[in-house]
N, C-alpha and C positions, 0 to 999 in steps of 0.2 A: 504493500500500500504506500510506503514511503517513496517507492520508485515513481509512482504517479505524481507525487507532489513536485517532481522536477519538471513536469510538463507545464508549459504556460497556461494551457486550458484549465487544468485543475488548480493551479495557483490562483487563477482568476476566480474560479468558483469559491475557493477558500476565502479570498479577499472579500467577495460579496457576502459570505456568511459572517465574517468579522464585522463588516459595516452594519449588516442587519442586526447582529447581536448588540452592537453599541447603541443603535437607535432603540431597540427593544428595552435595553437597560435604562436609557434616559426616560422612556415612557413609563417604565415600572417605578422609577424613583419619583416621577411627577405624580403618579397615582398614589404612591405612599405619602407624599407630602400633602396631597389633597385630603387623605384620610386623617393625617395629623391635624390639619386645619379644622376638619369637621369635629374631631374629638376635643380640640381646644374650645370650639364654639359651644359644644355640649357642656363642657366643664364650666364655662363662664355662666351659662344659663342656670345650671344647677346650683352654682355657688352664690349667685347674686340675686336671682329673681325674687326670692321670698325674704330677703333681708328687711330689717326695719329701716324706714326712710331716714336718711341723714340730711342735715341742712345742706343746701346746694353750695353754700360758701365753704363748707367743710369738705364736701366731695370734690368740688372744682375750685380750689383756691385761686388758680390762674384761669380766668375765663377763656383764654385762648388755647389751653392745653387739655388733653384727654388721654388717659391710659386705656388702651383697648381692653384690658382686664376689668375695667369698670362697666363694661356693657351690661345692661339690664339692671344696674344698681338703682334702687328707688331713691329719689331725692325729694326733699320738702321745700316748697316755694311759698313765700308769703308776699303778697303785693296785689297787683291788679292787672287784668288783661288790657290790651290796647285794641278795643273793638274796631276802630277805623283802619287798623293795619292788618286785619284778618285776610288770609289768602287761601286759595284752594290748590291743593297738590293733585294734579291730574294723573290719570292712568294708573290708579291703584285698584288692585283686585281684592275681592273678599267673597268667599264662597262661590266662586265661578262668575261673579258679576264685576264689571268695571265701574268705578266711581271715583270719588275724590276723598282725600284726607283734608281735614280742616286744620290749617296752620295758624296758630294764634300767638303773637308775641305777648310775653308776660313781663311786666316791669316789676322786678323784685324790690324788697324794702330798701336796699342800698342803691337803687337806681339803675342797676344793670339789667338788661333785657334778656330773658331766657325764652327760646322758641319752644312752644308746646304743640305737639300733634294731638289735637283733641279727639280724633277718631274719624271713622269712615262714614260717608253719606252716599246714597245711590245717585246714579246719573240718570237724567231724563231720557226717555227713549228717543233715539234719532237726533240727539243734541249733545253738544259738549258742555252742557250746563247741568247743575245738580237739580234734583227734584225740588228740594227746598234747601235753603242755606240757613243753618242755625245761627243764632246770635250768641256771642260769648257772654258769660256773666259780667255784670257791671259792679264796680265797687271793690272793696277789699275782699280778697279770696285766698283761701289756702289750697294749694295744689300739690298733689303727689304725682310724680312722673318717673318713668324708668329711662335711664340714659341710653342714647343711641348715638353712634358716630356720625359726623358730618358726611353727607352723601356727595358733596361737591357738585360740579356742573356736569351735564351730559351733552357731549358734542353733537351738534346737529338737531337738538330738540329744543323747541321754543314753546311758548304758551301765550295765550291772549291776556289782555289786561285783567288783573285780579286773580290770575292763576300762575302757578310755577310748575316746572317740569321735574324738579328735584329739590331736596332740602340742601341748598347751597348756602351755608351759614355766613360765609364772607359776603356773598351778594346780598343776603337779607340784612346783614349789619350795615352795609353801605346804604341800602335803601332807607333804613330806619334813621340813620344818622345819630344813633345813640350808642353808648357802651353796651356791647352785646356778647353773650357767650358764643364763641365761634368754634370751640372744640367739640361740643356735643349739644344735642337737643333732647327733648323728652317725649315719650309716649304717655299720654294721660292715663293715670290710674284712678284718681278721684278728685273731686272739687268740693271743698268744705265737707269732706267725709262721705260724700255720695257720688254715685256714678250718673252722669248726664244721660237723659233718655232721648235726646234729639240727635245723638251721634252713636255710632257703634265703636266703642273703645277697643283697642287692640287686645286680643286674647293671647294666652301663653302659647308660644310657637312650639311645634313638635319637631325636634331635631333628631336625626340619626346619622351614623357615620357613612351610610351608603355602601355601594359595592366596591369601593376603592381598593380594599385589601385583596379581594379576589382578582380584580383587574391587574393589580400589581404583580401577583403571582403568575397570572396568565402570560404577562409579557416576558417574564423570566423563562417560562416554559417555551415560548416562541423562540427566544434567543437560542436555547439549547436545541430546538428543533431544526434550526438552520444548519448547525454543525452536524446533526444526525443525518440530515438529507444529503450533505456532501459525503459523509462516510458511507452511507448506503449506496450512493452512486459509484463511488470508487470500488467498493466491494463487488458490486454487480459487474462492473467493467472487468475486474480481475477474473471473475468467474468465467465470463464469456470469452476472455482471451486465453484461458488455459487450454492446452491440447486435450482432445478427448482421449480417454483411456481406451486402448485397443484391446479387443478380447484375446485372451491367451489361446494359442494353438495347442490342442490336446493330441498327443501322439497316439495313433491308432494301432491297436494290437492286431496280430494275425487272425485272431478270432473275429474281430470286427470286420476285416476284409472278407473272410469266408462268409459271414452272415450277409454282407452286401451282395456277393455273387449268388448266393442261394435265393435271395429276394428277387433278383432279376431274372432268374430262370423259372 
């Protein structure tokens, strides 16, 4: 078999198998990393979701910073909404239906604005407008919300006046012209201890690690399969090139000759 590796043809096949294996290994590692990311997301949800709310100033002492490990952490806000600055976040799905999330800036007691996603509302049939647009509470309000990271802008996606395509906190802060938390925003949990009935607040997400582990192992198997295919081809060629074994001539005895003569008479 080693003799065949001196031939350019088989060296080419082996080189292709090596390149194929490298690609498969990269894809296997990518799937493994995807699994690690999924497990990290699950761990953050399980660790933070049911925590007691902390004051937003304690959770986010720097309004422009946010630690990804703080995702889903409940925070307590005291202050008031800015009803005239309410926006609709378009293209949000809930239970198989498209609608809007209600984005409401909330001015906290120290004057810094925190962006609150109050919940989901349905879209009117055949229109890019909501069925009804709820009003945010007026006056002093106590809000509990769970932290979510800044979504940033989405290239190529726009929105009509009064709507936004994503929760881009820097853009919202510029539009408000006030000190604003730009590291994270919050999904509403409660207002003054109750849940609003004019929006559908976000429910606890169901996360799983997905099929990434099995996909990762499959790519390693494919990598080995490339080498196995080359080895099988070389073995098959060696078999076909081997001379066929000739049958051995058996020396005939005098008795065999006499029997042949008798058979012919």
